[in-house]
C-alpha positions as CSV (number, residue, x, y, z in Angstrom):
1,M,77.9,-1.1,2.0
2,F,74.2,-0.1,2.1
3,K,74.3,0.9,-1.6
4,R,75.8,-2.4,-2.5
5,L,73.1,-4.2,-0.6
6,L,70.4,-2.3,-2.4
7,V,72.0,-3.1,-5.7
8,A,72.2,-6.8,-4.8
9,L,68.6,-6.8,-3.7
10,G,67.5,-5.0,-6.8
11,G,69.3,-7.6,-8.9
12,S,67.6,-10.4,-7.0
13,L,64.2,-8.8,-7.6
14,V,64.9,-8.6,-11.3
15,V,65.8,-12.2,-11.4
16,L,62.8,-13.2,-9.4
17,T,60.5,-11.1,-11.6
18,G,62.0,-12.8,-14.6
19,V,61.3,-16.2,-13.1
20,A,57.7,-15.3,-12.4
21,R,57.2,-14.1,-15.9
22,A,58.9,-17.2,-17.3
23,E,56.4,-19.5,-15.6
24,V,54.1,-19.2,-18.6
25,D,55.6,-20.1,-21.9
26,P,54.5,-17.7,-24.6
27,S,53.8,-20.7,-26.8
28,Y,51.6,-22.3,-24.2
29,S,48.2,-23.1,-25.7
30,V,45.1,-24.1,-23.8
31,V,42.9,-26.9,-25.3
32,L,39.3,-25.6,-25.0
33,L,36.4,-28.1,-25.2
34,T,32.8,-27.3,-25.5
35,E,29.5,-28.9,-26.4
36,N,26.3,-28.0,-28.2
37,F,24.5,-25.9,-25.6
38,P,22.7,-23.1,-27.5
39,P,22.6,-20.2,-27.3
40,Y,25.9,-20.3,-25.3
41,N,28.0,-22.6,-27.5
42,M,27.0,-24.5,-30.7
43,A,28.3,-25.9,-33.9
44,V,27.5,-23.7,-36.9
45,N,26.2,-26.7,-38.8
46,G,24.3,-28.1,-35.8
47,K,26.4,-31.3,-35.6
48,N,28.2,-32.8,-32.6
49,F,31.7,-32.1,-33.9
50,A,33.2,-28.8,-34.9
51,Q,36.4,-26.8,-34.6
52,E,37.6,-23.2,-34.4
53,E,35.5,-20.8,-36.6
54,N,32.8,-23.5,-37.1
55,I,31.6,-22.8,-33.5
56,D,29.7,-19.8,-32.3
57,G,27.4,-18.7,-29.5
58,I,27.3,-16.2,-26.6
59,A,30.0,-18.0,-24.5
60,V,32.1,-18.7,-27.6
61,D,32.2,-15.1,-28.6
62,I,33.1,-14.0,-25.0
63,V,35.8,-16.7,-24.5
64,R,37.4,-15.8,-27.9
65,E,37.7,-12.1,-26.9
66,M,38.8,-13.0,-23.4
67,F,41.7,-15.1,-24.7
68,K,42.6,-12.5,-27.3
69,R,42.8,-9.7,-24.6
70,A,44.7,-11.9,-22.2
71,G,47.3,-12.8,-24.9
72,V,46.8,-16.6,-24.3
73,Q,46.9,-19.0,-27.2
74,Y,44.2,-21.7,-27.5
75,S,42.5,-24.3,-29.7
76,L,38.7,-24.8,-29.7
77,T,36.8,-28.0,-30.3
78,L,33.1,-28.9,-29.9
79,R,32.5,-32.5,-29.1
80,F,29.9,-34.9,-27.8
81,P,28.9,-36.2,-25.2
82,W,29.3,-33.7,-22.3
83,D,30.5,-36.4,-19.9
84,R,33.5,-37.1,-22.1
85,I,34.8,-33.5,-22.5
86,Y,34.1,-32.8,-18.8
87,K,36.3,-35.8,-17.9
88,L,39.1,-34.6,-20.3
89,A,39.2,-31.2,-18.7
90,L,39.2,-32.8,-15.2
91,E,42.1,-35.1,-16.0
92,K,44.3,-33.5,-18.6
93,P,46.7,-30.6,-17.8
94,G,46.3,-27.7,-20.2
95,Y,42.6,-28.5,-20.9
96,G,39.5,-26.4,-20.1
97,V,35.7,-26.9,-20.7
98,F,32.9,-24.3,-21.0
99,V,30.3,-23.4,-20.1
100,T,29.6,-25.3,-16.9
101,A,28.0,-24.5,-13.6
102,R,30.2,-23.6,-10.7
103,L,28.8,-25.8,-8.0
104,P,30.1,-26.4,-4.4
105,E,30.9,-30.0,-5.2
106,R,32.9,-28.9,-8.2
107,E,34.7,-26.0,-6.6
108,Q,38.0,-27.8,-5.8
109,L,38.1,-29.8,-9.1
110,F,38.9,-26.9,-11.4
111,K,40.3,-23.4,-11.6
112,W,37.5,-21.1,-12.6
113,V,37.1,-18.0,-14.9
114,G,33.8,-16.2,-14.9
115,P,30.9,-15.8,-14.6
116,I,30.3,-15.9,-18.4
117,G,26.5,-15.9,-18.0
118,P,23.5,-17.0,-16.0
119,D,21.6,-20.2,-16.3
120,D,18.2,-20.2,-14.5
121,W,16.8,-23.7,-13.9
122,V,13.2,-24.2,-14.8
123,L,10.6,-26.9,-15.3
124,L,8.9,-26.3,-18.7
125,A,5.5,-27.8,-19.8
126,K,3.5,-27.7,-23.0
127,G,1.7,-24.4,-23.6
128,D,-1.7,-26.0,-22.9
129,S,-0.6,-27.9,-19.8
130,P,-2.8,-27.2,-16.7
131,L,0.1,-28.0,-14.3
132,S,0.9,-25.5,-11.6
133,L,3.7,-26.0,-9.1
134,A,4.8,-24.1,-6.0
135,S,7.9,-26.2,-5.2
136,L,10.2,-28.9,-6.6
137,D,8.7,-31.4,-4.1
138,E,5.3,-31.0,-5.9
139,A,7.0,-32.0,-9.2
140,K,8.0,-35.5,-7.8
141,Q,4.6,-36.9,-8.9
142,Y,5.2,-36.1,-12.5
143,R,7.4,-37.5,-15.3
144,I,10.4,-35.3,-15.7
145,G,13.1,-35.3,-18.4
146,A,16.6,-33.8,-18.1
147,Y,20.0,-33.7,-19.9
148,K,22.3,-36.6,-18.9
149,G,25.4,-35.4,-16.9
150,D,24.1,-31.8,-16.7
151,A,24.2,-29.9,-13.4
152,I,20.4,-29.7,-13.4
153,S,20.1,-33.5,-13.6
154,Q,22.6,-33.8,-10.7
155,Y,20.7,-31.3,-8.6
156,L,17.4,-33.2,-9.2
157,T,19.1,-36.4,-8.0
158,E,20.4,-34.7,-4.9
159,K,16.9,-33.5,-4.1
160,G,15.4,-37.0,-4.6
161,V,13.5,-36.0,-7.7
162,E,13.3,-39.0,-10.1
163,H,13.7,-38.2,-13.7
164,S,14.7,-39.7,-17.1
165,T,17.7,-38.4,-19.0
166,S,18.6,-37.9,-22.7
167,L,22.0,-37.7,-24.3
168,R,20.8,-34.5,-26.1
169,D,18.7,-32.0,-24.4
170,Q,16.7,-31.4,-27.7
171,E,15.3,-34.9,-27.3
172,N,13.4,-33.8,-24.2
173,T,11.6,-31.2,-26.3
174,R,10.3,-33.9,-28.5
175,K,9.5,-36.1,-25.5
176,L,7.5,-33.3,-24.0
177,M,5.5,-32.6,-27.1
178,A,4.9,-36.4,-27.6
179,G,3.5,-36.8,-24.0
180,Q,6.4,-39.0,-22.9
181,I,7.3,-36.6,-20.1
182,D,5.1,-34.1,-18.3
183,L,7.9,-31.6,-17.5
184,W,11.3,-30.7,-19.0
185,A,14.0,-29.7,-16.5
186,T,16.3,-27.4,-18.4
187,G,18.1,-24.0,-18.4
188,D,16.7,-20.7,-19.4
189,P,17.3,-19.3,-21.9
190,A,18.9,-22.5,-23.3
191,G,15.7,-24.5,-23.2
192,R,13.6,-22.0,-25.0
193,Y,16.3,-21.5,-27.6
194,L,16.5,-25.3,-28.2
195,A,12.7,-25.6,-28.5
196,K,12.7,-22.7,-31.0
197,Q,15.2,-24.6,-33.1
198,E,12.9,-27.6,-33.1
199,G,10.0,-25.4,-34.3
200,I,8.3,-25.4,-30.9
201,S,7.2,-22.3,-29.1
202,G,4.8,-21.4,-26.3
203,L,6.2,-23.6,-23.6
204,R,5.1,-22.6,-20.1
205,T,7.5,-22.1,-17.2
206,V,5.8,-24.1,-14.5
207,L,8.5,-23.6,-11.9
208,R,11.8,-21.6,-11.6
209,F,13.6,-23.7,-9.0
210,D,17.2,-22.6,-8.9
211,S,19.9,-20.8,-10.9
212,A,23.6,-21.1,-11.5
213,E,26.4,-19.0,-13.0
214,L,28.2,-20.5,-15.9
215,Y,32.0,-20.5,-16.1
216,L,35.1,-21.7,-17.9
217,A,36.5,-24.6,-15.9
218,L,40.2,-25.1,-16.3
219,N,42.3,-28.1,-15.2
220,R,43.8,-27.7,-11.7
221,Q,47.3,-27.7,-13.2
222,M,46.6,-24.7,-15.3
223,P,49.3,-22.0,-14.5
224,D,47.8,-19.4,-12.1
225,E,49.2,-16.6,-14.3
226,I,46.9,-17.7,-17.2
227,V,43.9,-17.9,-14.9
228,T,44.6,-14.4,-13.6
229,R,45.1,-12.9,-17.1
230,L,41.8,-14.5,-18.3
231,Q,39.8,-13.3,-15.3
232,A,41.2,-9.7,-15.6
233,A,40.3,-9.7,-19.3
234,L,36.8,-10.9,-18.6
235,D,36.3,-8.3,-15.8
236,Q,37.3,-5.6,-18.2
237,M,34.9,-6.8,-20.9
238,R,32.1,-6.9,-18.4
239,A,32.8,-3.3,-17.3
240,E,32.8,-2.2,-20.9
241,G,29.4,-3.8,-21.6
242,F,30.9,-6.3,-24.0
243,L,29.1,-9.3,-22.4
244,E,25.7,-7.6,-22.6
245,K,26.2,-6.7,-26.2
246,V,27.0,-10.3,-27.2
247,Q,24.0,-11.6,-25.3
248,N,21.7,-9.2,-27.1
249,N,23.1,-10.4,-30.5
250,Y,21.7,-13.9,-29.8
251,L,18.6,-13.4,-27.7
């Protein structure tokens, strides 16, 4: 009787295990969206639409390897503007967006895989600017430019720091050099990379006021098994030094 019970239980476990594995269809493909956010993700031709191999960057190289190791299929598209692709990932099952800051107010909106990389938040000024700041409150008296819909812009709003926004962060580089804004609120290394692409160097970091870790944000209906596989792959890559190697290739 005892042996029969064990056999029955064993059979049940096999069935349950089979069900658990069957939760993720092998043909399941994640729709990944990203934006031009150099050096983390960017179109090879610099335009605001690209697909698959026409996209590169630190995060793109990491995400590709992560999905490969996890054995999860995906498609990759770079689109504009950020607000649109963020909303798609928020609302559509099977969608994900990267890279984005994992903020407390976003925590329950997505399932997260990461961190993929850091994003320090800074106020940049022209190289010859005499500005010197000890806190974000001191910046309130100056004209500040930021990227529309970005976590940095949201943070400034929460802190009561008035600022103008641009649809492309590169526009703030030009506004800064033209004297239309006094300070550029952006990420580091992203801001310096963008400035370099515009032929501008020597910008001063006037204030480093916060930082965030950048993640892949997946729609809440994404199967947990996929999220677990991706996170395990990323953790392994980090332990092997893969992430550091990719970053050194771009910076």
